All heavy atoms as an XYZ file, in Angstrom:
832
protein
N       0.794     -1.182     -0.010
C      -0.011     -0.003      0.000
C       0.872      1.240      0.013
O       1.968      1.244      0.558
C      -0.872      0.054      1.274
C      -1.830     -1.088      1.367
S      -3.581     -0.724      1.697
C      -3.969      0.788      0.993
N       0.313      2.277     -0.642
C       0.950      3.568     -0.543
C       0.195      4.346      0.528
O      -1.053      4.294      0.533
C       0.839      4.329     -1.872
C       1.145      5.851     -1.808
C       2.632      6.056     -1.673
C       0.584      6.552     -2.965
N       0.880      5.038      1.398
C       0.241      5.896      2.376
C       0.640      7.360      2.064
O       1.841      7.654      2.033
C       0.636      5.525      3.813
C       0.032      6.461      4.830
C       0.277      4.058      4.096
N      -0.353      8.189      1.784
C      -0.104      9.593      1.426
C      -0.917     10.492      2.330
O      -2.034     10.941      2.005
C      -0.471      9.812     -0.029
C      -0.128     11.187     -0.626
C       1.375     11.395     -0.685
C      -0.759     11.348     -1.966
N      -0.410     10.824      3.513
C      -1.123     11.641      4.510
C      -0.880     13.150      4.313
O      -0.380     13.805      5.195
C      -0.611     11.122      5.837
C       0.810     10.744      5.543
C       0.813     10.255      4.102
N      -1.266     13.695      3.177
C      -1.051     15.073      2.883
C      -1.941     15.944      3.770
O      -3.063     15.597      4.105
C      -1.395     15.393      1.441
O      -0.631     14.614      0.569
N      -1.390     17.108      4.094
C      -2.167     18.100      4.882
C      -2.178     19.456      4.158
O      -1.195     19.815      3.493
C      -1.520     18.345      6.248
C      -1.551     17.164      7.230
C      -0.709     17.495      8.453
C      -2.928     16.880      7.646
N      -3.300     20.131      4.227
C      -3.401     21.498      3.644
C      -2.465     22.410      4.419
O      -2.400     22.397      5.623
C      -4.851     21.979      3.765
C      -5.055     23.381      3.227
C      -6.511     23.808      3.341
N      -7.352     22.942      2.498
C      -8.334     22.153      3.020
N      -8.547     22.086      4.339
N      -9.043     21.408      2.228
N      -1.721     23.231      3.693
C      -0.857     24.208      4.328
C      -1.700     25.361      4.810
O      -2.399     25.968      4.038
C       0.189     24.722      3.280
C       1.193     25.659      3.890
O       0.799     26.816      4.202
O       2.341     25.255      4.078
N      -1.634     25.615      6.074
C      -2.520     26.624      6.673
C      -2.159     28.068      6.245
O      -3.046     28.925      6.162
C      -2.446     26.544      8.238
C      -3.058     25.304      8.721
C      -2.990     25.160     10.190
N      -3.485     23.837     10.606
C      -3.805     23.521     11.844
N      -3.630     24.436     12.795
N      -4.212     22.328     12.102
N      -0.912     28.311      5.949
C      -0.492     29.657      5.524
C      -0.899     29.971      4.114
O      -1.414     31.026      3.811
C       1.005     29.823      5.676
C       1.466     29.892      7.083
C       2.985     30.077      7.148
C       3.473     30.107      8.602
N       4.931     30.259      8.694
N      -0.646     29.002      3.202
C      -0.897     29.281      1.775
C      -2.227     28.713      1.266
O      -2.681     29.104      0.232
C       0.256     28.675      0.934
O       0.233     27.224      1.045
C       1.583     29.254      1.330
N      -2.744     27.734      1.990
C      -3.970     27.096      1.510
C      -3.728     25.965      0.533
O      -4.658     25.309      0.108
N      -2.438     25.719      0.211
C      -2.103     24.683     -0.718
C      -2.479     23.325     -0.200
O      -2.380     23.056      0.997
C      -0.589     24.673     -0.978
C      -0.164     23.525     -1.926
C      -0.049     23.580     -3.292
C       0.148     22.184     -1.582
N       0.325     22.383     -3.780
C       0.427     21.474     -2.758
C       0.208     21.496     -0.375
C       0.758     20.137     -2.784
C       0.542     20.136     -0.403
C       0.838     19.490     -1.589
N      -2.976     22.462     -1.066
C      -3.153     21.058     -0.703
C      -2.842     20.200     -1.911
O      -2.667     20.715     -3.006
C      -4.566     20.777     -0.186
C      -5.680     20.937     -1.170
C      -7.049     20.616     -0.533
O      -7.106     19.705      0.322
O      -7.988     21.287     -0.912
N      -2.751     18.891     -1.690
C      -2.396     17.923     -2.760
C      -3.379     18.081     -3.885
O      -4.577     17.799     -3.723
C      -2.449     16.526     -2.187
C      -1.825     15.491     -3.049
C      -0.312     15.554     -3.017
O       0.294     15.586     -1.936
O       0.270     15.510     -4.135
N      -2.905     18.544     -5.064
C      -3.845     18.853     -6.156
C      -4.015     17.677     -7.140
O      -5.019     17.667     -7.845
C      -3.345     20.086     -6.912
C      -3.353     21.385     -6.093
C      -2.764     22.510     -6.894
C      -4.719     21.737     -5.585
N      -3.047     16.818     -7.201
C      -3.230     15.670     -8.105
C      -2.829     14.384     -7.411
O      -3.633     13.496     -7.302
C      -2.411     15.855     -9.394
C      -2.668     14.747    -10.356
C      -3.875     14.562    -10.968
C      -1.637     13.855    -10.649
C      -4.121     13.474    -11.830
C      -1.837     12.806    -11.545
C      -3.067     12.648    -12.145
N      -1.606     14.229     -7.011
C      -1.168     12.992     -6.372
C      -0.577     12.011     -7.337
O      -1.032     10.885     -7.498
N       0.452     12.453     -8.061
C       1.106     11.587     -9.051
C       1.627     10.330     -8.393
O       1.605      9.258     -9.033
C       2.269     12.349     -9.734
C       2.902     11.577    -10.838
S       1.667     11.271    -12.107
C       2.691     10.868    -13.478
N       1.991     10.384     -7.139
C       2.462      9.198     -6.464
C       1.355      8.136     -6.375
O       1.665      6.944     -6.379
C       3.031      9.493     -5.060
O       2.030     10.195     -4.285
C       4.299     10.328     -5.127
N       0.113      8.582     -6.258
C      -1.024      7.630     -6.242
C      -1.102      6.925     -7.609
O      -1.246      5.695     -7.661
C      -2.322      8.336     -5.916
C      -2.270      8.885     -4.461
C      -3.487      7.396     -6.086
C      -3.470      9.718     -4.080
N      -0.974      7.675     -8.666
C      -1.023      7.092    -10.001
C       0.118      6.083    -10.181
O      -0.081      4.995    -10.698
C      -0.960      8.177    -11.111
C      -2.105      9.158    -10.976
C      -0.879      7.553    -12.481
C      -3.495      8.537    -11.134
N       1.262      6.418     -9.712
C       2.406      5.517     -9.827
C       2.211      4.230     -8.988
O       2.522      3.141     -9.441
C       3.695      6.238     -9.382
C       4.104      7.337    -10.348
C       5.182      8.268     -9.782
O       5.397      8.270     -8.541
O       5.752      9.016    -10.602
N       1.659      4.383     -7.777
C       1.366      3.206     -6.953
C       0.323      2.367     -7.599
O       0.438      1.107     -7.688
C       0.858      3.646     -5.559
N      -0.748      2.972     -8.137
C      -1.813      2.245     -8.798
C      -1.236      1.456     -9.992
O      -1.631      0.327    -10.251
C      -2.913      3.168     -9.275
C      -3.912      3.559     -8.229
C      -3.717      3.385     -6.880
C      -5.105      4.192     -8.634
C      -4.704      3.751     -5.942
C      -6.064      4.552     -7.712
C      -5.876      4.337     -6.360
N      -0.349      2.061    -10.723
C       0.266      1.423    -11.888
C       1.034      0.158    -11.481
O       1.150     -0.808    -12.255
C       1.202      2.387    -12.627
N       1.512      0.141    -10.267
C       2.218     -1.038     -9.730
C       1.282     -2.010     -9.041
O       1.708     -3.004     -8.453
C       3.304     -0.583     -8.738
S       4.590      0.373     -9.497
N      -0.030     -1.722     -9.070
C      -1.001     -2.595     -8.430
C      -1.109     -2.390     -6.951
O      -1.597     -3.306     -6.240
N      -0.730     -1.272     -6.464
C      -0.793     -0.972     -5.064
C      -1.950     -0.015     -4.783
O      -2.048      1.082     -5.353
C       0.487     -0.297     -4.544
C       1.757     -1.116     -4.638
C       2.957     -0.253     -4.271
C       1.659     -2.309     -3.749
N      -2.852     -0.384     -3.849
C      -3.866      0.555     -3.457
C      -3.259      1.643     -2.561
O      -2.103      1.541     -2.149
C      -4.875     -0.291     -2.633
C      -4.124     -1.511     -2.223
C      -2.960     -1.694     -3.227
N      -4.042      2.697     -2.315
C      -3.499      3.836     -1.550
C      -4.382      4.147     -0.344
O      -5.606      3.985     -0.365
C      -3.410      5.059     -2.448
N      -3.750      4.644      0.699
C      -4.424      5.235      1.828
C      -4.028      6.728      1.729
O      -2.828      7.029      1.818
C      -3.997      4.649      3.184
C      -4.389      3.205      3.259
C      -4.593      5.466      4.322
C      -3.862      2.505      4.504
N      -4.982      7.580      1.506
C      -4.673      9.003      1.294
C      -5.644      9.913      2.018
O      -6.812      9.553      2.229
C      -4.676      9.310     -0.181
N      -5.165     11.087      2.355
C      -6.035     12.076      2.982
C      -6.983     12.671      1.943
O      -6.625     12.732      0.747
C      -5.217     13.178      3.651
O      -4.320     13.781      2.771
N      -8.147     13.075      2.398
C      -9.123     13.715      1.519
C      -8.639     15.124      1.134
O      -8.968     16.051      1.757
C     -10.471     13.765      2.183
C     -11.264     12.495      2.118
C     -12.693     12.702      2.608
N     -13.442     11.494      2.459
C     -13.394     10.461      3.311
N     -12.649     10.548      4.359
N     -14.083      9.375      3.083
N      -7.843     15.171      0.096
C      -7.402     16.401     -0.518
C      -8.028     16.448     -1.896
O      -8.586     15.450     -2.330
C      -5.895     16.457     -0.612
O      -5.283     16.311      0.626
N      -7.928     17.568     -2.539
C      -8.510     17.745     -3.867
C      -8.113     16.573     -4.805
O      -8.944     15.895     -5.386
C      -8.164     19.097     -4.491
C      -8.640     19.207     -5.908
C      -8.680     20.228     -3.629
N      -6.817     16.382     -4.987
C      -6.342     15.365     -5.933
C      -6.645     13.965     -5.551
O      -7.278     13.244     -6.308
N      -6.216     13.499     -4.361
C      -6.492     12.160     -3.963
C      -7.992     11.799     -3.967
O      -8.383     10.706     -4.379
C      -5.912     12.035     -2.571
C      -4.786     12.999     -2.602
C      -5.284     14.138     -3.431
N      -8.823     12.741     -3.633
C     -10.289     12.471     -3.647
C     -10.826     12.266     -5.063
O     -11.835     11.603     -5.226
C     -11.035     13.661     -2.981
O     -10.772     13.701     -1.613
N     -10.129     12.826     -6.063
C     -10.549     12.628     -7.437
C     -10.047     11.291     -8.002
O     -10.641     10.758     -8.895
C     -10.017     13.789     -8.330
C     -10.674     15.115     -8.053
C     -12.128     15.124     -8.580
O     -12.389     14.565     -9.627
O     -12.957     15.716     -7.874
N      -8.951     10.795     -7.397
C      -8.312      9.588     -7.951
C      -8.760      8.348     -7.212
O      -9.154      7.325     -7.855
C      -6.776      9.719     -7.872
C      -6.277     10.886     -8.696
C      -6.123      8.421     -8.349
C      -4.851     11.277     -8.426
N      -8.767      8.373     -5.899
C      -9.053      7.202     -5.108
C     -10.538      7.045     -4.917
O     -11.232      7.958     -4.458
C      -8.349      7.285     -3.696
C      -8.723      6.087     -2.853
C      -6.874      7.417     -3.855
N     -11.042      5.844     -5.221
C     -12.431      5.486     -4.952
C     -12.425      4.724     -3.595
O     -11.974      3.569     -3.544
C     -12.992      4.592     -6.067
O     -13.040      5.297     -7.269
N     -12.867      5.419     -2.578
C     -12.785      4.889     -1.214
C     -13.397      3.507     -1.091
O     -14.580      3.311     -1.445
C     -13.441      5.842     -0.237
C     -13.153      5.617      1.212
O     -12.051      5.096      1.501
O     -13.975      5.916      2.064
N     -12.627      2.549     -0.629
C     -13.085      1.186     -0.445
C     -12.967      0.334     -1.686
O     -13.157     -0.875     -1.626
N     -12.656      0.932     -2.813
C     -12.563      0.185     -4.099
C     -11.069     -0.009     -4.494
O     -10.686     -1.113     -4.779
C     -13.297      0.933     -5.244
C     -14.743      1.232     -4.859
C     -13.166      0.119     -6.548
C     -15.600      0.020     -4.629
N     -10.339      1.069     -4.539
C      -8.934      0.989     -4.920
C      -8.044      1.651     -3.869
O      -6.880      1.891     -4.145
C      -8.668      1.543     -6.332
C      -9.298      2.907     -6.524
O      -9.407      3.691     -5.557
O      -9.707      3.191     -7.669
N      -8.608      1.958     -2.746
C      -7.857      2.554     -1.648
C      -8.800      3.028     -0.587
O      -9.999      2.737     -0.614
N      -8.238      3.744      0.370
C      -9.028      4.352      1.435
C      -8.726      5.821      1.567
O      -7.557      6.241      1.380
C      -8.719      3.667      2.792
C      -9.066      2.219      2.860
C      -8.095      1.245      2.879
C     -10.418      1.823      2.880
C      -8.410     -0.120      2.953
C     -10.732      0.484      2.958
C      -9.741     -0.499      2.965
N      -9.712      6.626      1.863
C      -9.528      8.041      2.102
C      -9.862      8.341      3.574
O     -10.771      7.750      4.101
C     -10.428      8.865      1.205
C     -10.137      8.802     -0.308
C     -11.283      9.407     -1.106
C      -8.832      9.496     -0.586
N      -9.107      9.246      4.154
C      -9.368      9.661      5.534
C      -9.348     11.193      5.580
O      -8.722     11.846      4.759
C      -8.347      9.054      6.539
C      -6.943      9.504      6.295
C      -6.419     10.586      7.003
C      -6.128      8.826      5.416
C      -5.106     10.961      6.758
C      -4.826      9.210      5.204
C      -4.332     10.306      5.882
N     -10.054     11.721      6.579
C     -10.123     13.144      6.731
C      -8.740     13.715      7.170
O      -8.137     13.144      8.090
C     -11.184     13.565      7.769
C     -12.588     13.237      7.257
O     -12.773     13.270      6.037
O     -13.453     12.933      8.091
N      -8.317     14.782      6.553
C      -7.054     15.422      6.894
C      -6.953     15.697      8.373
O      -7.861     16.292      8.929
C      -6.851     16.717      6.127
C      -6.649     16.540      4.646
C      -6.366     17.851      3.956
O      -5.703     18.701      4.501
N      -6.895     18.019      2.785
N      -5.856     15.302      8.970
C      -5.626     15.602     10.378
C      -6.401     14.781     11.389
O      -6.289     14.958     12.606
N      -7.226     13.834     10.905
C      -8.022     13.023     11.797
C      -7.315     11.700     12.058
O      -7.340     10.771     11.268
C      -9.405     12.733     11.157
C     -10.330     11.987     12.059
O      -9.921     11.137     12.846
N     -11.628     12.258     11.914
N      -6.615     11.674     13.186
C      -5.777     10.518     13.565
C      -6.595      9.201     13.644
O      -6.159      8.177     13.190
C      -5.073     10.786     14.877
C      -4.087      9.714     15.285
C      -2.868      9.687     14.386
O      -2.436     10.674     13.808
N      -2.214      8.527     14.302
N      -7.759      9.295     14.226
C      -8.599      8.095     14.362
C      -9.028      7.529     13.000
O      -9.038      6.339     12.718
C      -9.847      8.374     15.197
C      -9.558      8.462     16.670
C     -10.807      8.703     17.493
O     -11.601      9.585     17.140
N     -11.020      7.885     18.488
N      -9.421      8.452     12.101
C      -9.825      8.047     10.747
C      -8.653      7.417     10.009
O      -8.800      6.370      9.350
C     -10.342      9.299      9.997
C     -11.192      8.986      8.804
O     -11.698      7.823      8.651
O     -11.414      9.865      7.986
N      -7.480      8.008     10.176
C      -6.252      7.481      9.567
C      -5.946      6.100     10.059
O      -5.714      5.148      9.305
C      -5.064      8.438      9.832
C      -3.753      7.936      9.313
C      -3.515      7.759      7.950
C      -2.742      7.668     10.201
C      -2.283      7.305      7.500
C      -1.499      7.240      9.781
C      -1.281      7.061      8.424
N      -5.989      5.939     11.422
C      -5.700      4.632     12.023
C      -6.725      3.580     11.594
O      -6.385      2.426     11.336
C      -5.688      4.735     13.531
C      -4.516      5.499     14.065
C      -4.571      5.759     15.560
O      -5.481      5.225     16.252
O      -3.694      6.503     16.060
N      -7.988      3.978     11.423
C      -9.013      3.088     10.970
C      -8.708      2.529      9.573
O      -8.901      1.340      9.298
C     -10.381      3.765     10.982
O     -11.366      2.955     10.432
N      -8.245      3.411      8.704
C      -7.838      2.982      7.332
C      -6.716      2.024      7.383
O      -6.724      1.000      6.672
C      -7.473      4.207      6.472
S      -8.909      5.228      6.033
N      -5.740      2.275      8.195
C      -4.606      1.383      8.349
C      -5.034     -0.005      8.832
O      -4.643     -1.022      8.302
C      -3.533      1.969      9.316
C      -2.922      3.274      8.764
C      -2.426      0.953      9.631
C      -2.017      3.135      7.603
N      -5.938      0.005      9.833
C      -6.411     -1.263     10.393
C      -7.248     -2.059      9.354
O      -7.092     -3.243      9.243
C      -7.241     -1.019     11.657
C      -6.402     -0.441     12.810
S      -4.904     -1.404     13.180
C      -5.649     -2.917     13.755
N      -8.061     -1.356      8.588
C      -8.822     -2.035      7.561
C      -7.871     -2.668      6.545
O      -8.085     -3.805      6.092
C      -9.782     -1.043      6.864
C     -11.006     -0.698      7.613
C     -11.957      0.075      6.760
C     -11.754      1.536      6.948
N     -12.738      2.407      6.262
N      -6.847     -1.934      6.159
C      -5.907     -2.468      5.165
C      -5.134     -3.657      5.753
O      -4.935     -4.629      5.047
C      -4.938     -1.378      4.779
N      -4.773     -3.582      7.002
C      -3.984     -4.647      7.622
C      -4.768     -5.897      7.898
O      -4.224     -6.996      8.011
C      -3.337     -4.148      8.882
N      -6.072     -5.762      7.979
C      -6.891     -6.894      8.432
C      -7.448     -7.815      7.320
O      -7.913     -8.868      7.612
C      -8.090     -6.401      9.272
O      -8.986     -5.697      8.413
N      -7.327     -7.430      6.112
C      -7.897     -8.221      5.003
C      -7.016     -8.164      3.763
O      -7.209     -7.379      2.857
C      -9.295     -7.632      4.692
C     -10.149     -8.534      3.784
O      -9.561     -9.444      3.169
O     -11.335     -8.305      3.705
N      -6.090     -9.134      3.710
C      -5.171     -9.207      2.601
C      -5.895     -9.496      1.241
O      -5.501     -8.936      0.251
C      -4.134    -10.265      2.827
C      -3.129     -9.910      3.904
C      -2.111    -11.013      4.074
N      -1.259    -10.729      5.210
C      -0.031    -10.176      5.079
N       0.431     -9.886      3.917
N       0.682     -9.966      6.166
N      -6.930    -10.258      1.267
C      -7.675    -10.569      0.058
C      -8.280     -9.269     -0.516
O      -8.235     -9.007     -1.707
C      -8.772    -11.592      0.341
C      -9.503    -11.996     -0.958
C     -10.511    -13.111     -0.717
N      -9.866    -14.315     -0.293
C     -10.291    -15.122      0.676
N     -11.390    -14.846      1.300
N      -9.637    -16.198      0.976
N      -8.879     -8.449      0.379
C      -9.460     -7.171     -0.048
C      -8.372     -6.265     -0.619
O      -8.591     -5.611     -1.628
C     -10.132     -6.525      1.142
C     -10.658     -5.100      0.916
C     -11.941     -5.093      0.143
C     -12.506     -3.657      0.148
N     -13.535     -3.508     -0.858
N      -7.234     -6.236      0.006
C      -6.122     -5.378     -0.468
C      -5.673     -5.781     -1.861
O      -5.413     -5.003     -2.722
C      -4.976     -5.355      0.552
C      -5.407     -4.705      1.865
C      -3.736     -4.634     -0.012
C      -6.016     -3.299      1.674
N      -5.569     -7.117     -2.090
C      -5.176     -7.599     -3.433
C      -6.215     -7.202     -4.459
O      -5.900     -6.755     -5.531
C      -4.995     -9.129     -3.392
C      -3.643     -9.573     -2.842
C      -3.362    -11.034     -3.128
N      -4.254    -11.906     -2.381
C      -4.061    -12.309     -1.115
N      -2.977    -11.900     -0.470
N      -4.892    -13.121     -0.508
N      -7.488     -7.312     -4.082
C      -8.567     -6.911     -4.989
C      -8.508     -5.408     -5.271
O      -8.697     -4.958     -6.399
C      -9.912     -7.266     -4.363
O     -10.966     -6.764     -5.127
N      -8.214     -4.622     -4.232
C      -8.094     -3.190     -4.422
C      -6.926     -2.829     -5.325
O      -7.020     -1.956     -6.144
C      -7.955     -2.479     -3.045
C      -9.143     -2.575     -2.208
S      -8.856     -1.944     -0.545
C      -9.363     -0.260     -0.734
N      -5.852     -3.593     -5.181
C      -4.683     -3.377     -6.048
C      -5.005     -3.663     -7.495
O      -4.615     -2.925     -8.399
N      -5.808     -4.703     -7.750
C      -6.232     -5.006     -9.110
C      -7.099     -3.860     -9.669
O      -6.928     -3.441    -10.817
C      -7.008     -6.358     -9.129
O      -6.133     -7.375     -8.682
C      -7.519     -6.655    -10.524
N      -8.037     -3.394     -8.853
C      -8.875     -2.248     -9.284
C      -8.060     -1.053     -9.553
O      -8.322     -0.316    -10.497
C      -9.937     -1.971     -8.174
O     -10.806     -3.032     -8.032
N      -7.052     -0.754     -8.689
C      -6.177      0.388     -8.880
C      -5.446      0.302    -10.229
O      -5.387      1.269    -10.985
C      -5.172      0.486     -7.725
N      -4.880     -0.854    -10.530
C      -4.193     -1.060    -11.797
C      -5.091     -0.883    -12.979
O      -4.741     -0.189    -13.932
C      -3.550     -2.455    -11.811
C      -2.873     -2.812    -13.137
C      -1.430     -2.556    -13.082
N      -0.855     -3.116    -14.334
C      -0.060     -2.361    -15.120
N       0.261     -1.160    -14.817
N       0.397     -2.900    -16.247
N      -6.303     -1.418    -12.902
C      -7.284     -1.273    -13.953
C      -7.645      0.209    -14.175
O      -7.816      0.639    -15.328
C      -8.523     -2.103    -13.684
C      -8.291     -3.569    -13.779
C      -9.453     -4.445    -13.283
O     -10.449     -3.896    -12.745
O      -9.346     -5.679    -13.399
N      -7.801      0.954    -13.077
C      -8.108      2.340    -13.172
C      -6.990      3.117    -13.929
O      -7.276      3.950    -14.807
C      -8.313      2.984    -11.814
C      -8.656      4.488    -11.852
C      -8.849      5.074    -10.481
C     -10.270      4.807    -10.042
N     -10.565      5.463     -8.740
N      -5.764      2.826    -13.592
C      -4.661      3.517    -14.272
C      -4.586      3.199    -15.754
O      -4.447      4.076    -16.562
C      -3.278      3.176    -13.571
C      -2.135      3.570    -14.466
C      -3.168      3.864    -12.238
N      -4.765      1.924    -16.040
C      -4.688      1.508    -17.449
C      -5.881      2.108    -18.258
O      -5.699      2.427    -19.411
C      -4.694     -0.008    -17.578
C      -3.496     -0.683    -16.929
S      -1.900      0.038    -17.369
C      -1.807     -0.465    -19.092
N      -7.015      2.286    -17.632
C      -8.172      2.849    -18.350
C      -8.231      4.354    -18.439
O      -8.872      4.926    -19.294
N      -7.504      5.025    -17.506
C      -7.632      6.503    -17.422
C      -6.303      7.260    -17.543
O      -6.311      8.407    -17.897
C      -8.259      6.881    -16.080
C      -9.681      6.394    -15.971
O     -10.537      6.849    -16.726
N      -9.902      5.488    -15.078
N      -5.185      6.659    -17.154
C      -3.930      7.355    -17.085
C      -2.785      6.799    -17.886
O      -1.695      7.332    -17.888
C      -3.503      7.483    -15.610
C      -4.513      8.190    -14.735
C      -5.339      7.448    -13.881
C      -4.699      9.539    -14.773
C      -6.294      8.075    -13.071
C      -5.607     10.201    -13.966
C      -6.421      9.458    -13.152
O      -7.349     10.061    -12.355
N      -3.047      5.690    -18.583
C      -2.007      5.073    -19.425
C      -1.665      6.107    -20.596
O      -2.572      6.810    -21.040
C      -2.490      3.762    -19.989
C      -1.406      2.928    -20.621
O      -0.280      2.876    -20.017
O      -1.630      2.342    -21.664
N      -0.437      6.115    -21.011
C      -0.009      7.107    -22.003
C      -0.842      7.149    -23.259
O      -1.283      8.253    -23.633
C       1.496      6.865    -22.349
C       2.111      7.887    -23.283
C       1.999      9.314    -22.687
C       3.559      7.564    -23.544
N      -1.201      6.053    -23.871
C      -2.075      6.185    -25.073
C      -3.457      6.784    -24.758
O      -4.013      7.497    -25.580
C      -2.217      4.730    -25.553
C      -1.046      4.028    -25.006
C      -0.744      4.676    -23.687
N      -3.978      6.477    -23.575
C      -5.279      7.023    -23.191
C      -5.182      8.548    -23.012
O      -6.001      9.293    -23.532
C      -5.807      6.346    -21.881
C      -7.053      7.006    -21.402
C      -6.021      4.857    -22.128
N      -4.142      8.958    -22.293
C      -3.961     10.427    -22.065
C      -3.662     11.125    -23.345
O      -4.199     12.212    -23.610
C      -2.857     10.652    -21.023
C      -2.520     12.099    -20.884
C      -3.253     10.052    -19.636
N      -2.812     10.518    -24.213
C      -2.523     11.170    -25.496
C      -3.783     11.336    -26.360
O      -3.999     12.400    -26.944
C      -1.512     10.306    -26.258
N      -4.651     10.361    -26.357
C      -5.873     10.430    -27.127
C      -6.793     11.540    -26.535
O      -7.412     12.295    -27.328
C      -6.640      9.123    -27.101
N      -6.824     11.712    -25.265
C      -7.614     12.755    -24.638
C      -7.078     14.140    -25.037
O      -7.853     15.047    -25.328
C      -7.651     12.610    -23.106
C      -8.502     11.441    -22.671
C      -8.450     11.274    -21.145
C      -9.229     10.074    -20.667
N      -9.213      9.934    -19.233
N      -5.742     14.281    -25.034
C      -5.136     15.549    -25.425
C      -5.407     15.829    -26.924
O      -5.750     16.986    -27.247
C      -3.636     15.525    -25.166
C      -3.254     15.929    -23.776
C      -2.782     15.109    -22.778
C      -3.385     17.245    -23.216
N      -2.590     15.837    -21.647
C      -2.960     17.165    -21.861
C      -3.800     18.457    -23.686
C      -2.902     18.258    -21.020
C      -3.773     19.567    -22.836
C      -3.320     19.451    -21.518
N      -5.315     14.839    -27.757
C      -5.572     15.035    -29.166
C      -7.023     15.468    -29.410
O      -7.265     16.372    -30.211
C      -5.308     13.725    -29.954
C      -3.822     13.434    -30.127
C      -3.566     12.126    -30.854
O      -4.497     11.400    -31.166
O      -2.378     11.781    -30.989
N      -7.960     14.874    -28.700
C      -9.348     15.240    -28.807
C      -9.571     16.689    -28.362
O     -10.239     17.458    -29.032
C     -10.217     14.304    -27.955
C     -11.687     14.625    -28.051
C     -12.515     13.742    -27.132
O     -12.088     12.649    -26.737
O     -13.644     14.144    -26.804
N      -8.970     17.043    -27.228
C      -9.122     18.412    -26.713
C      -8.514     19.433    -27.702
O      -9.164     20.418    -28.012
C      -8.451     18.519    -25.363
C      -8.440     19.934    -24.725
C      -9.874     20.427    -24.480
C      -7.593     19.916    -23.476
N      -7.319     19.150    -28.154
C      -6.635     20.087    -29.102
C      -7.464     20.215    -30.396
O      -7.647     21.276    -30.963
C      -5.194     19.638    -29.362
C      -4.379     19.831    -28.045
C      -4.610     20.402    -30.531
C      -3.025     19.171    -28.070
N      -7.984     19.048    -30.835
C      -8.812     19.057    -32.060
C     -10.067     19.928    -31.894
O     -10.443     20.675    -32.802
N     -10.670     19.878    -30.733
C     -11.892     20.714    -30.465
C     -11.516     22.191    -30.383
O     -12.265     23.052    -30.807
C     -12.562     20.272    -29.205
C     -13.423     19.046    -29.391
C     -14.303     18.744    -28.215
N     -13.494     17.977    -27.270
C     -13.583     18.031    -25.966
N     -14.441     18.810    -25.372
N     -12.818     17.277    -25.190
N     -10.323     22.506    -29.856
C      -9.871     23.884    -29.745
C      -9.581     24.481    -31.107
O      -9.720     25.674    -31.286
C      -8.668     23.962    -28.837
C      -8.874     23.690    -27.337
C      -7.530     23.664    -26.620
C      -9.835     24.705    -26.743
N      -9.133     23.662    -32.021
C      -8.757     24.159    -33.391
C      -9.867     23.950    -34.403
O      -9.670     24.316    -35.530
C      -7.472     23.464    -33.811
C      -6.241     23.880    -33.087
N      -5.638     25.074    -33.252
C      -5.602     23.278    -32.051
C      -4.614     25.185    -32.424
N      -4.568     24.079    -31.687
N     -10.992     23.480    -33.988
C     -12.097     23.273    -34.897
C     -12.871     24.530    -35.191
O     -12.898     25.507    -34.497
C     -13.040     22.202    -34.375
């Protein structure tokens, strides 16, 4: 599992906007435990290919860790779902086709 406990920066308001490390973990068949930030919330389907927890909530974080540690079969299934998500949405040919479509619409 990948664990990505990002926190919003209180001074600047910055938070994890995409989470490339999640995509990389998913590509390797690893589910993720990530804080509910803008990016991870868009990528991780809670309970399907990883777990999301509320930023700064220690109990919620620990609960996700315990769920992951208690069911190896579920974690393997989540890893398979994570890999399928990457291949269907973030694989280079898929992303290239999306860019080509967007650029084509802009120039039409």
